C-alpha positions as CSV (number, residue, x, y, z in Angstrom):
1,M,15.1,6.8,6.2
2,R,12.1,9.2,6.4
3,G,10.5,7.9,9.5
4,S,7.3,6.0,10.1
5,Q,5.0,7.3,7.3
6,V,3.1,4.4,5.7
7,V,1.7,4.0,2.2
8,R,-1.4,1.7,2.1
9,I,-2.0,0.1,-1.4
10,W,-5.4,-1.4,-2.6
11,K,-6.2,-2.6,-6.1
12,G,-9.3,-3.4,-8.1
13,E,-10.2,-4.3,-11.6
14,G,-13.3,-4.0,-13.8
15,T,-14.6,-2.4,-17.0
16,P,-13.4,1.0,-18.0
17,D,-16.8,2.4,-17.1
18,G,-16.9,0.8,-13.7
19,V,-13.4,1.9,-12.8
20,A,-14.2,5.5,-14.1
21,R,-17.3,5.5,-11.9
22,Y,-15.3,4.4,-8.9
23,C,-12.7,7.1,-9.5
24,E,-15.1,10.0,-10.4
25,E,-18.0,9.2,-8.0
26,H,-17.4,6.6,-5.3
27,F,-13.9,7.6,-4.2
28,P,-14.4,11.4,-4.0
29,E,-18.0,11.2,-2.6
30,H,-17.7,8.3,-0.2
31,V,-14.1,7.3,0.6
32,L,-12.3,10.6,0.7
33,P,-14.6,12.4,3.2
34,K,-14.1,9.5,5.7
35,L,-10.3,9.5,5.2
36,R,-10.1,13.2,5.7
37,D,-11.8,12.8,9.1
38,I,-9.1,10.5,10.4
39,D,-6.1,11.9,12.4
40,G,-2.9,10.9,10.7
41,F,-4.3,10.6,7.2
42,L,-1.9,12.6,4.9
43,E,-2.9,12.1,1.2
44,A,-4.5,9.8,-1.3
45,R,-3.7,9.1,-5.0
46,V,-5.8,7.1,-7.3
47,L,-4.1,5.5,-10.3
48,V,-5.8,4.0,-13.3
49,R,-4.6,1.8,-16.2
50,T,-7.0,1.0,-19.1
51,A,-6.3,-1.6,-21.8
52,E,-9.1,-2.4,-24.3
53,D,-12.1,-3.7,-22.3
54,K,-10.4,-3.9,-18.9
55,A,-9.2,-1.3,-16.4
56,E,-7.3,-1.3,-13.1
57,V,-7.5,1.1,-10.2
58,V,-4.8,1.4,-7.5
59,V,-5.5,3.5,-4.4
60,L,-2.5,4.8,-2.5
61,T,-3.1,6.4,0.9
62,T,-0.3,7.9,2.9
63,W,-0.5,7.9,6.7
64,E,1.7,9.3,9.5
65,S,2.1,5.9,11.0
66,V,0.8,2.3,11.4
67,E,-1.1,3.6,14.4
68,A,-3.0,6.1,12.1
69,V,-3.9,3.2,9.8
70,K,-5.2,1.3,12.7
71,A,-7.4,4.3,13.6
72,F,-9.0,3.8,10.1
73,V,-9.4,0.1,10.0
74,G,-8.7,-1.4,13.5
75,E,-6.1,-3.8,14.7
76,S,-6.5,-6.1,11.6
77,Y,-5.0,-3.2,9.6
78,E,-4.1,-5.4,6.6
79,R,-7.8,-6.0,5.7
80,A,-9.3,-3.8,3.0
81,V,-12.1,-1.5,3.8
82,V,-14.5,-1.9,0.9
83,E,-18.1,-0.7,0.9
84,P,-20.7,-3.0,-0.6
85,A,-21.4,-0.5,-3.5
86,V,-17.9,-1.2,-4.9
87,S,-19.0,-4.7,-6.0
88,E,-21.4,-3.0,-8.3
89,L,-18.6,-1.0,-9.9
90,L,-15.6,-3.4,-9.9
91,E,-15.4,-7.0,-11.0
92,R,-12.5,-7.9,-8.6
93,F,-10.8,-6.2,-5.8
94,D,-8.3,-6.9,-3.0
95,D,-9.6,-8.1,0.3
96,E,-6.2,-7.3,1.8
97,V,-3.9,-4.4,1.3
98,T,-0.2,-3.9,1.3
99,H,1.7,-1.4,3.4
100,Y,5.1,0.1,2.7
101,T,7.2,2.5,4.9
102,I,8.4,5.5,3.0
103,A,12.2,5.4,2.7
104,H,12.6,8.4,0.4
105,D,10.2,11.1,-0.9
106,V,11.7,13.2,-3.7
107,R,9.6,15.9,-5.3
């Protein structure tokens, strides 16, 4: 096992345009700067899947530990941190997130 590193997963859905705006504007301009200021934040990946008139976005953030996640969101660390502007970009999004401990990391 690799230790206590944690991946936090959040998902949203919307139109291709709304998801693109989330990925190209909202995430890099509003979310990423806040994440970078938190001790224990390691990396973020934003995944997109588009099919006809719908699109999905999955945000994976990697943290040194659950304690680092709690520094970001507080003791109720399974709740999603979603700014009000996201409801203008996405039609649906998770109110809670999923956490996984990294067992293997092969590059």
